[in-house]
DRENNUDREN-186224 format. One line per 8 residues: number of its first residue (from 1); for each residue x, y, z of C-alpha. Coordinates in steps of 0.001 Angstrom, whole numbers, plus 500000, padded with zeros to 6 digits. Layout:
N
NUM	X Y Z ~ ... $
***
This chain:
186
1	562868 477195 335756 ~ 564605 477998 332569 ~ 563681 474653 331177 ~ 560148 475184 332144 ~ 559982 478257 330542 ~ 561592 477220 327526 ~ 559392 474410 327269 ~ 556448 476757 327779 $
9	557641 479043 325389 ~ 557842 476379 322890 ~ 554508 475225 323469 ~ 553085 478591 323042 ~ 555478 479204 320154 ~ 553995 476181 318673 ~ 550174 477119 319561 ~ 550784 480116 317979 $
17	552123 478946 315062 ~ 549078 476547 314748 ~ 546817 479118 315444 ~ 548024 480987 312544 ~ 548141 478112 310398 ~ 544522 477627 311294 ~ 543585 481494 310766 ~ 545595 481173 307397 $
25	543467 478195 306426 ~ 540269 479833 307657 ~ 541116 482928 305793 ~ 541803 480838 302429 ~ 538350 479034 303008 ~ 536601 482302 303392 ~ 538104 483854 300372 ~ 537178 480773 298253 $
33	533612 480858 299897 ~ 533425 484366 298820 ~ 534758 483652 295494 ~ 532441 480985 294995 ~ 529405 483142 296517 ~ 530438 486299 293935 ~ 530830 483839 290850 ~ 527375 482313 291765 $
41	525962 485807 292085 ~ 527470 486957 289043 ~ 525901 483685 287001 ~ 522482 484567 288896 ~ 522621 488187 287566 ~ 523898 487299 284212 ~ 520764 484655 283886 ~ 518426 487320 285484 $
49	519534 490023 282996 ~ 518986 487663 279977 ~ 515627 486742 281130 ~ 514866 490450 281654 ~ 516196 491219 278191 ~ 514050 488546 276836 ~ 510999 489747 278744 ~ 511440 492956 277624 $
57	511678 491815 273581 ~ 508340 489997 274189 ~ 506798 493203 275507 ~ 508194 494984 272521 ~ 507476 492669 270122 ~ 503646 492936 271757 ~ 503310 496538 271821 ~ 504539 496548 267771 $
65	502013 493911 266884 ~ 499258 495427 268831 ~ 500391 498834 266943 ~ 500064 497101 263743 ~ 496864 495454 264413 ~ 495437 499097 265317 ~ 496860 500585 262430 ~ 495247 497923 260225 $
73	491875 498088 261922 ~ 491998 501923 261478 ~ 492802 501529 257822 ~ 489833 498913 257734 ~ 487468 501322 259373 ~ 488444 504148 257121 ~ 487806 502176 253956 ~ 484430 500729 255336 $
81	483707 504530 255849 ~ 484625 505544 252292 ~ 482450 502469 250760 ~ 479676 503890 253050 ~ 480283 507092 251541 ~ 480307 506016 247987 ~ 477313 503964 248536 ~ 475351 506824 249721 $
89	476631 509155 247003 ~ 475486 506743 244549 ~ 472103 506538 246180 ~ 471789 510307 246179 ~ 472858 510838 242524 ~ 470112 508006 241662 ~ 467426 510018 243649 ~ 468815 513491 241983 $
97	468450 512596 238131 ~ 467319 514758 236165 ~ 463841 513733 234825 ~ 464956 512583 231376 ~ 467707 510715 233009 ~ 465687 509033 235534 ~ 463074 508018 233157 ~ 465704 506522 230904 $
105	467026 504771 233837 ~ 463566 503272 234991 ~ 462886 502532 231458 ~ 465851 500389 231393 ~ 465127 498796 234593 ~ 461601 498020 233117 ~ 462776 496518 230097 ~ 464935 494048 231831 $
113	461884 492612 233885 ~ 460117 489494 233070 ~ 456557 490605 232598 ~ 455527 487531 234073 ~ 456267 488562 237348 ~ 453465 491260 237111 ~ 452686 494208 234989 ~ 451348 496623 237771 $
121	453922 499299 238420 ~ 453771 501030 241701 ~ 455445 504558 242275 ~ 455908 507552 244252 ~ 453564 510137 244152 ~ 456214 512326 242622 ~ 457372 510046 240161 ~ 453627 509407 238641 $
129	454014 512133 236120 ~ 457696 511566 235120 ~ 457174 508071 234655 ~ 453753 507422 233304 ~ 454842 507229 229610 ~ 458105 505075 230273 ~ 456088 502702 232075 ~ 453320 502494 229215 $
137	455963 502495 226380 ~ 457641 499125 228180 ~ 454150 497509 228134 ~ 453421 497970 231890 ~ 450489 499657 233511 ~ 450743 502433 236281 ~ 448854 501226 239404 ~ 446808 503956 240864 $
145	448308 503372 244275 ~ 451753 504900 244739 ~ 454174 504531 247799 ~ 456768 506223 249632 ~ 459995 505501 247408 ~ 462940 507386 247070 ~ 463147 506271 243540 ~ 462419 503188 241629 $
153	459545 501307 241714 ~ 457191 498068 242983 ~ 456276 495329 240556 ~ 452513 494251 241760 ~ 451159 490779 240844 ~ 448034 490341 242941 ~ 449201 490119 246372 ~ 452648 489766 245680 $
161	455073 492514 245120 ~ 458424 492796 244124 ~ 460509 495918 245071 ~ 462800 497594 242501 ~ 463083 500701 244508 ~ 466858 502172 244616 ~ 467202 501578 248550 ~ 465810 497968 248184 $
169	468330 497092 245098 ~ 471156 498861 247077 ~ 470506 496780 250491 ~ 470216 493652 248528 ~ 473289 494269 246051 ~ 475360 496150 248696 ~ 478041 493642 249189 ~ 478554 493249 245552 $
177	478465 497327 245209 ~ 481112 497252 247976 ~ 483355 494472 246299 ~ 483080 496623 242951 ~ 483981 499954 244642 ~ 486794 498354 246564 ~ 488243 497362 243598 ~ 488022 500939 241965 $
185	489196 502742 245169 ~ 491872 500424 246764 $
***
């Protein structure tokens, strides 16, 4: 029986050694798998972190670009507003010139006109008296008609009328006036 027990003990011992070896091998494999998984997770985490940083930079750049664009739009709107105010102020000053200056300004305008486009000058009721002499002096005829004008005049040649009212001149020349004012102001 002793021999049998020795054999059994050797078999058990051998089985335990093999089990231990298998267990150690399995532990090493588990460690290797865990280490590989950790390395893979770290690499993927690094990639995700870099992508997130890149995306954050893009968002930041977009926000800055948007803010800069909005700033430029605001500046442009403010410049446009200033130019509109300048044009409105110029019109107001033309309309409120003292009589002598107003007559002189209209006289200069009449002197530059080609009389072939017409000699009949139409003005507002308020301007008839203060412009009558300058119209005659420049070789034109004051019309019996009058119009609602905020300054300036209309040249009539039969059925054709040429509008030289301040409002009309400013409207026609507005872009050039804006450019000149912008050069002076900005």
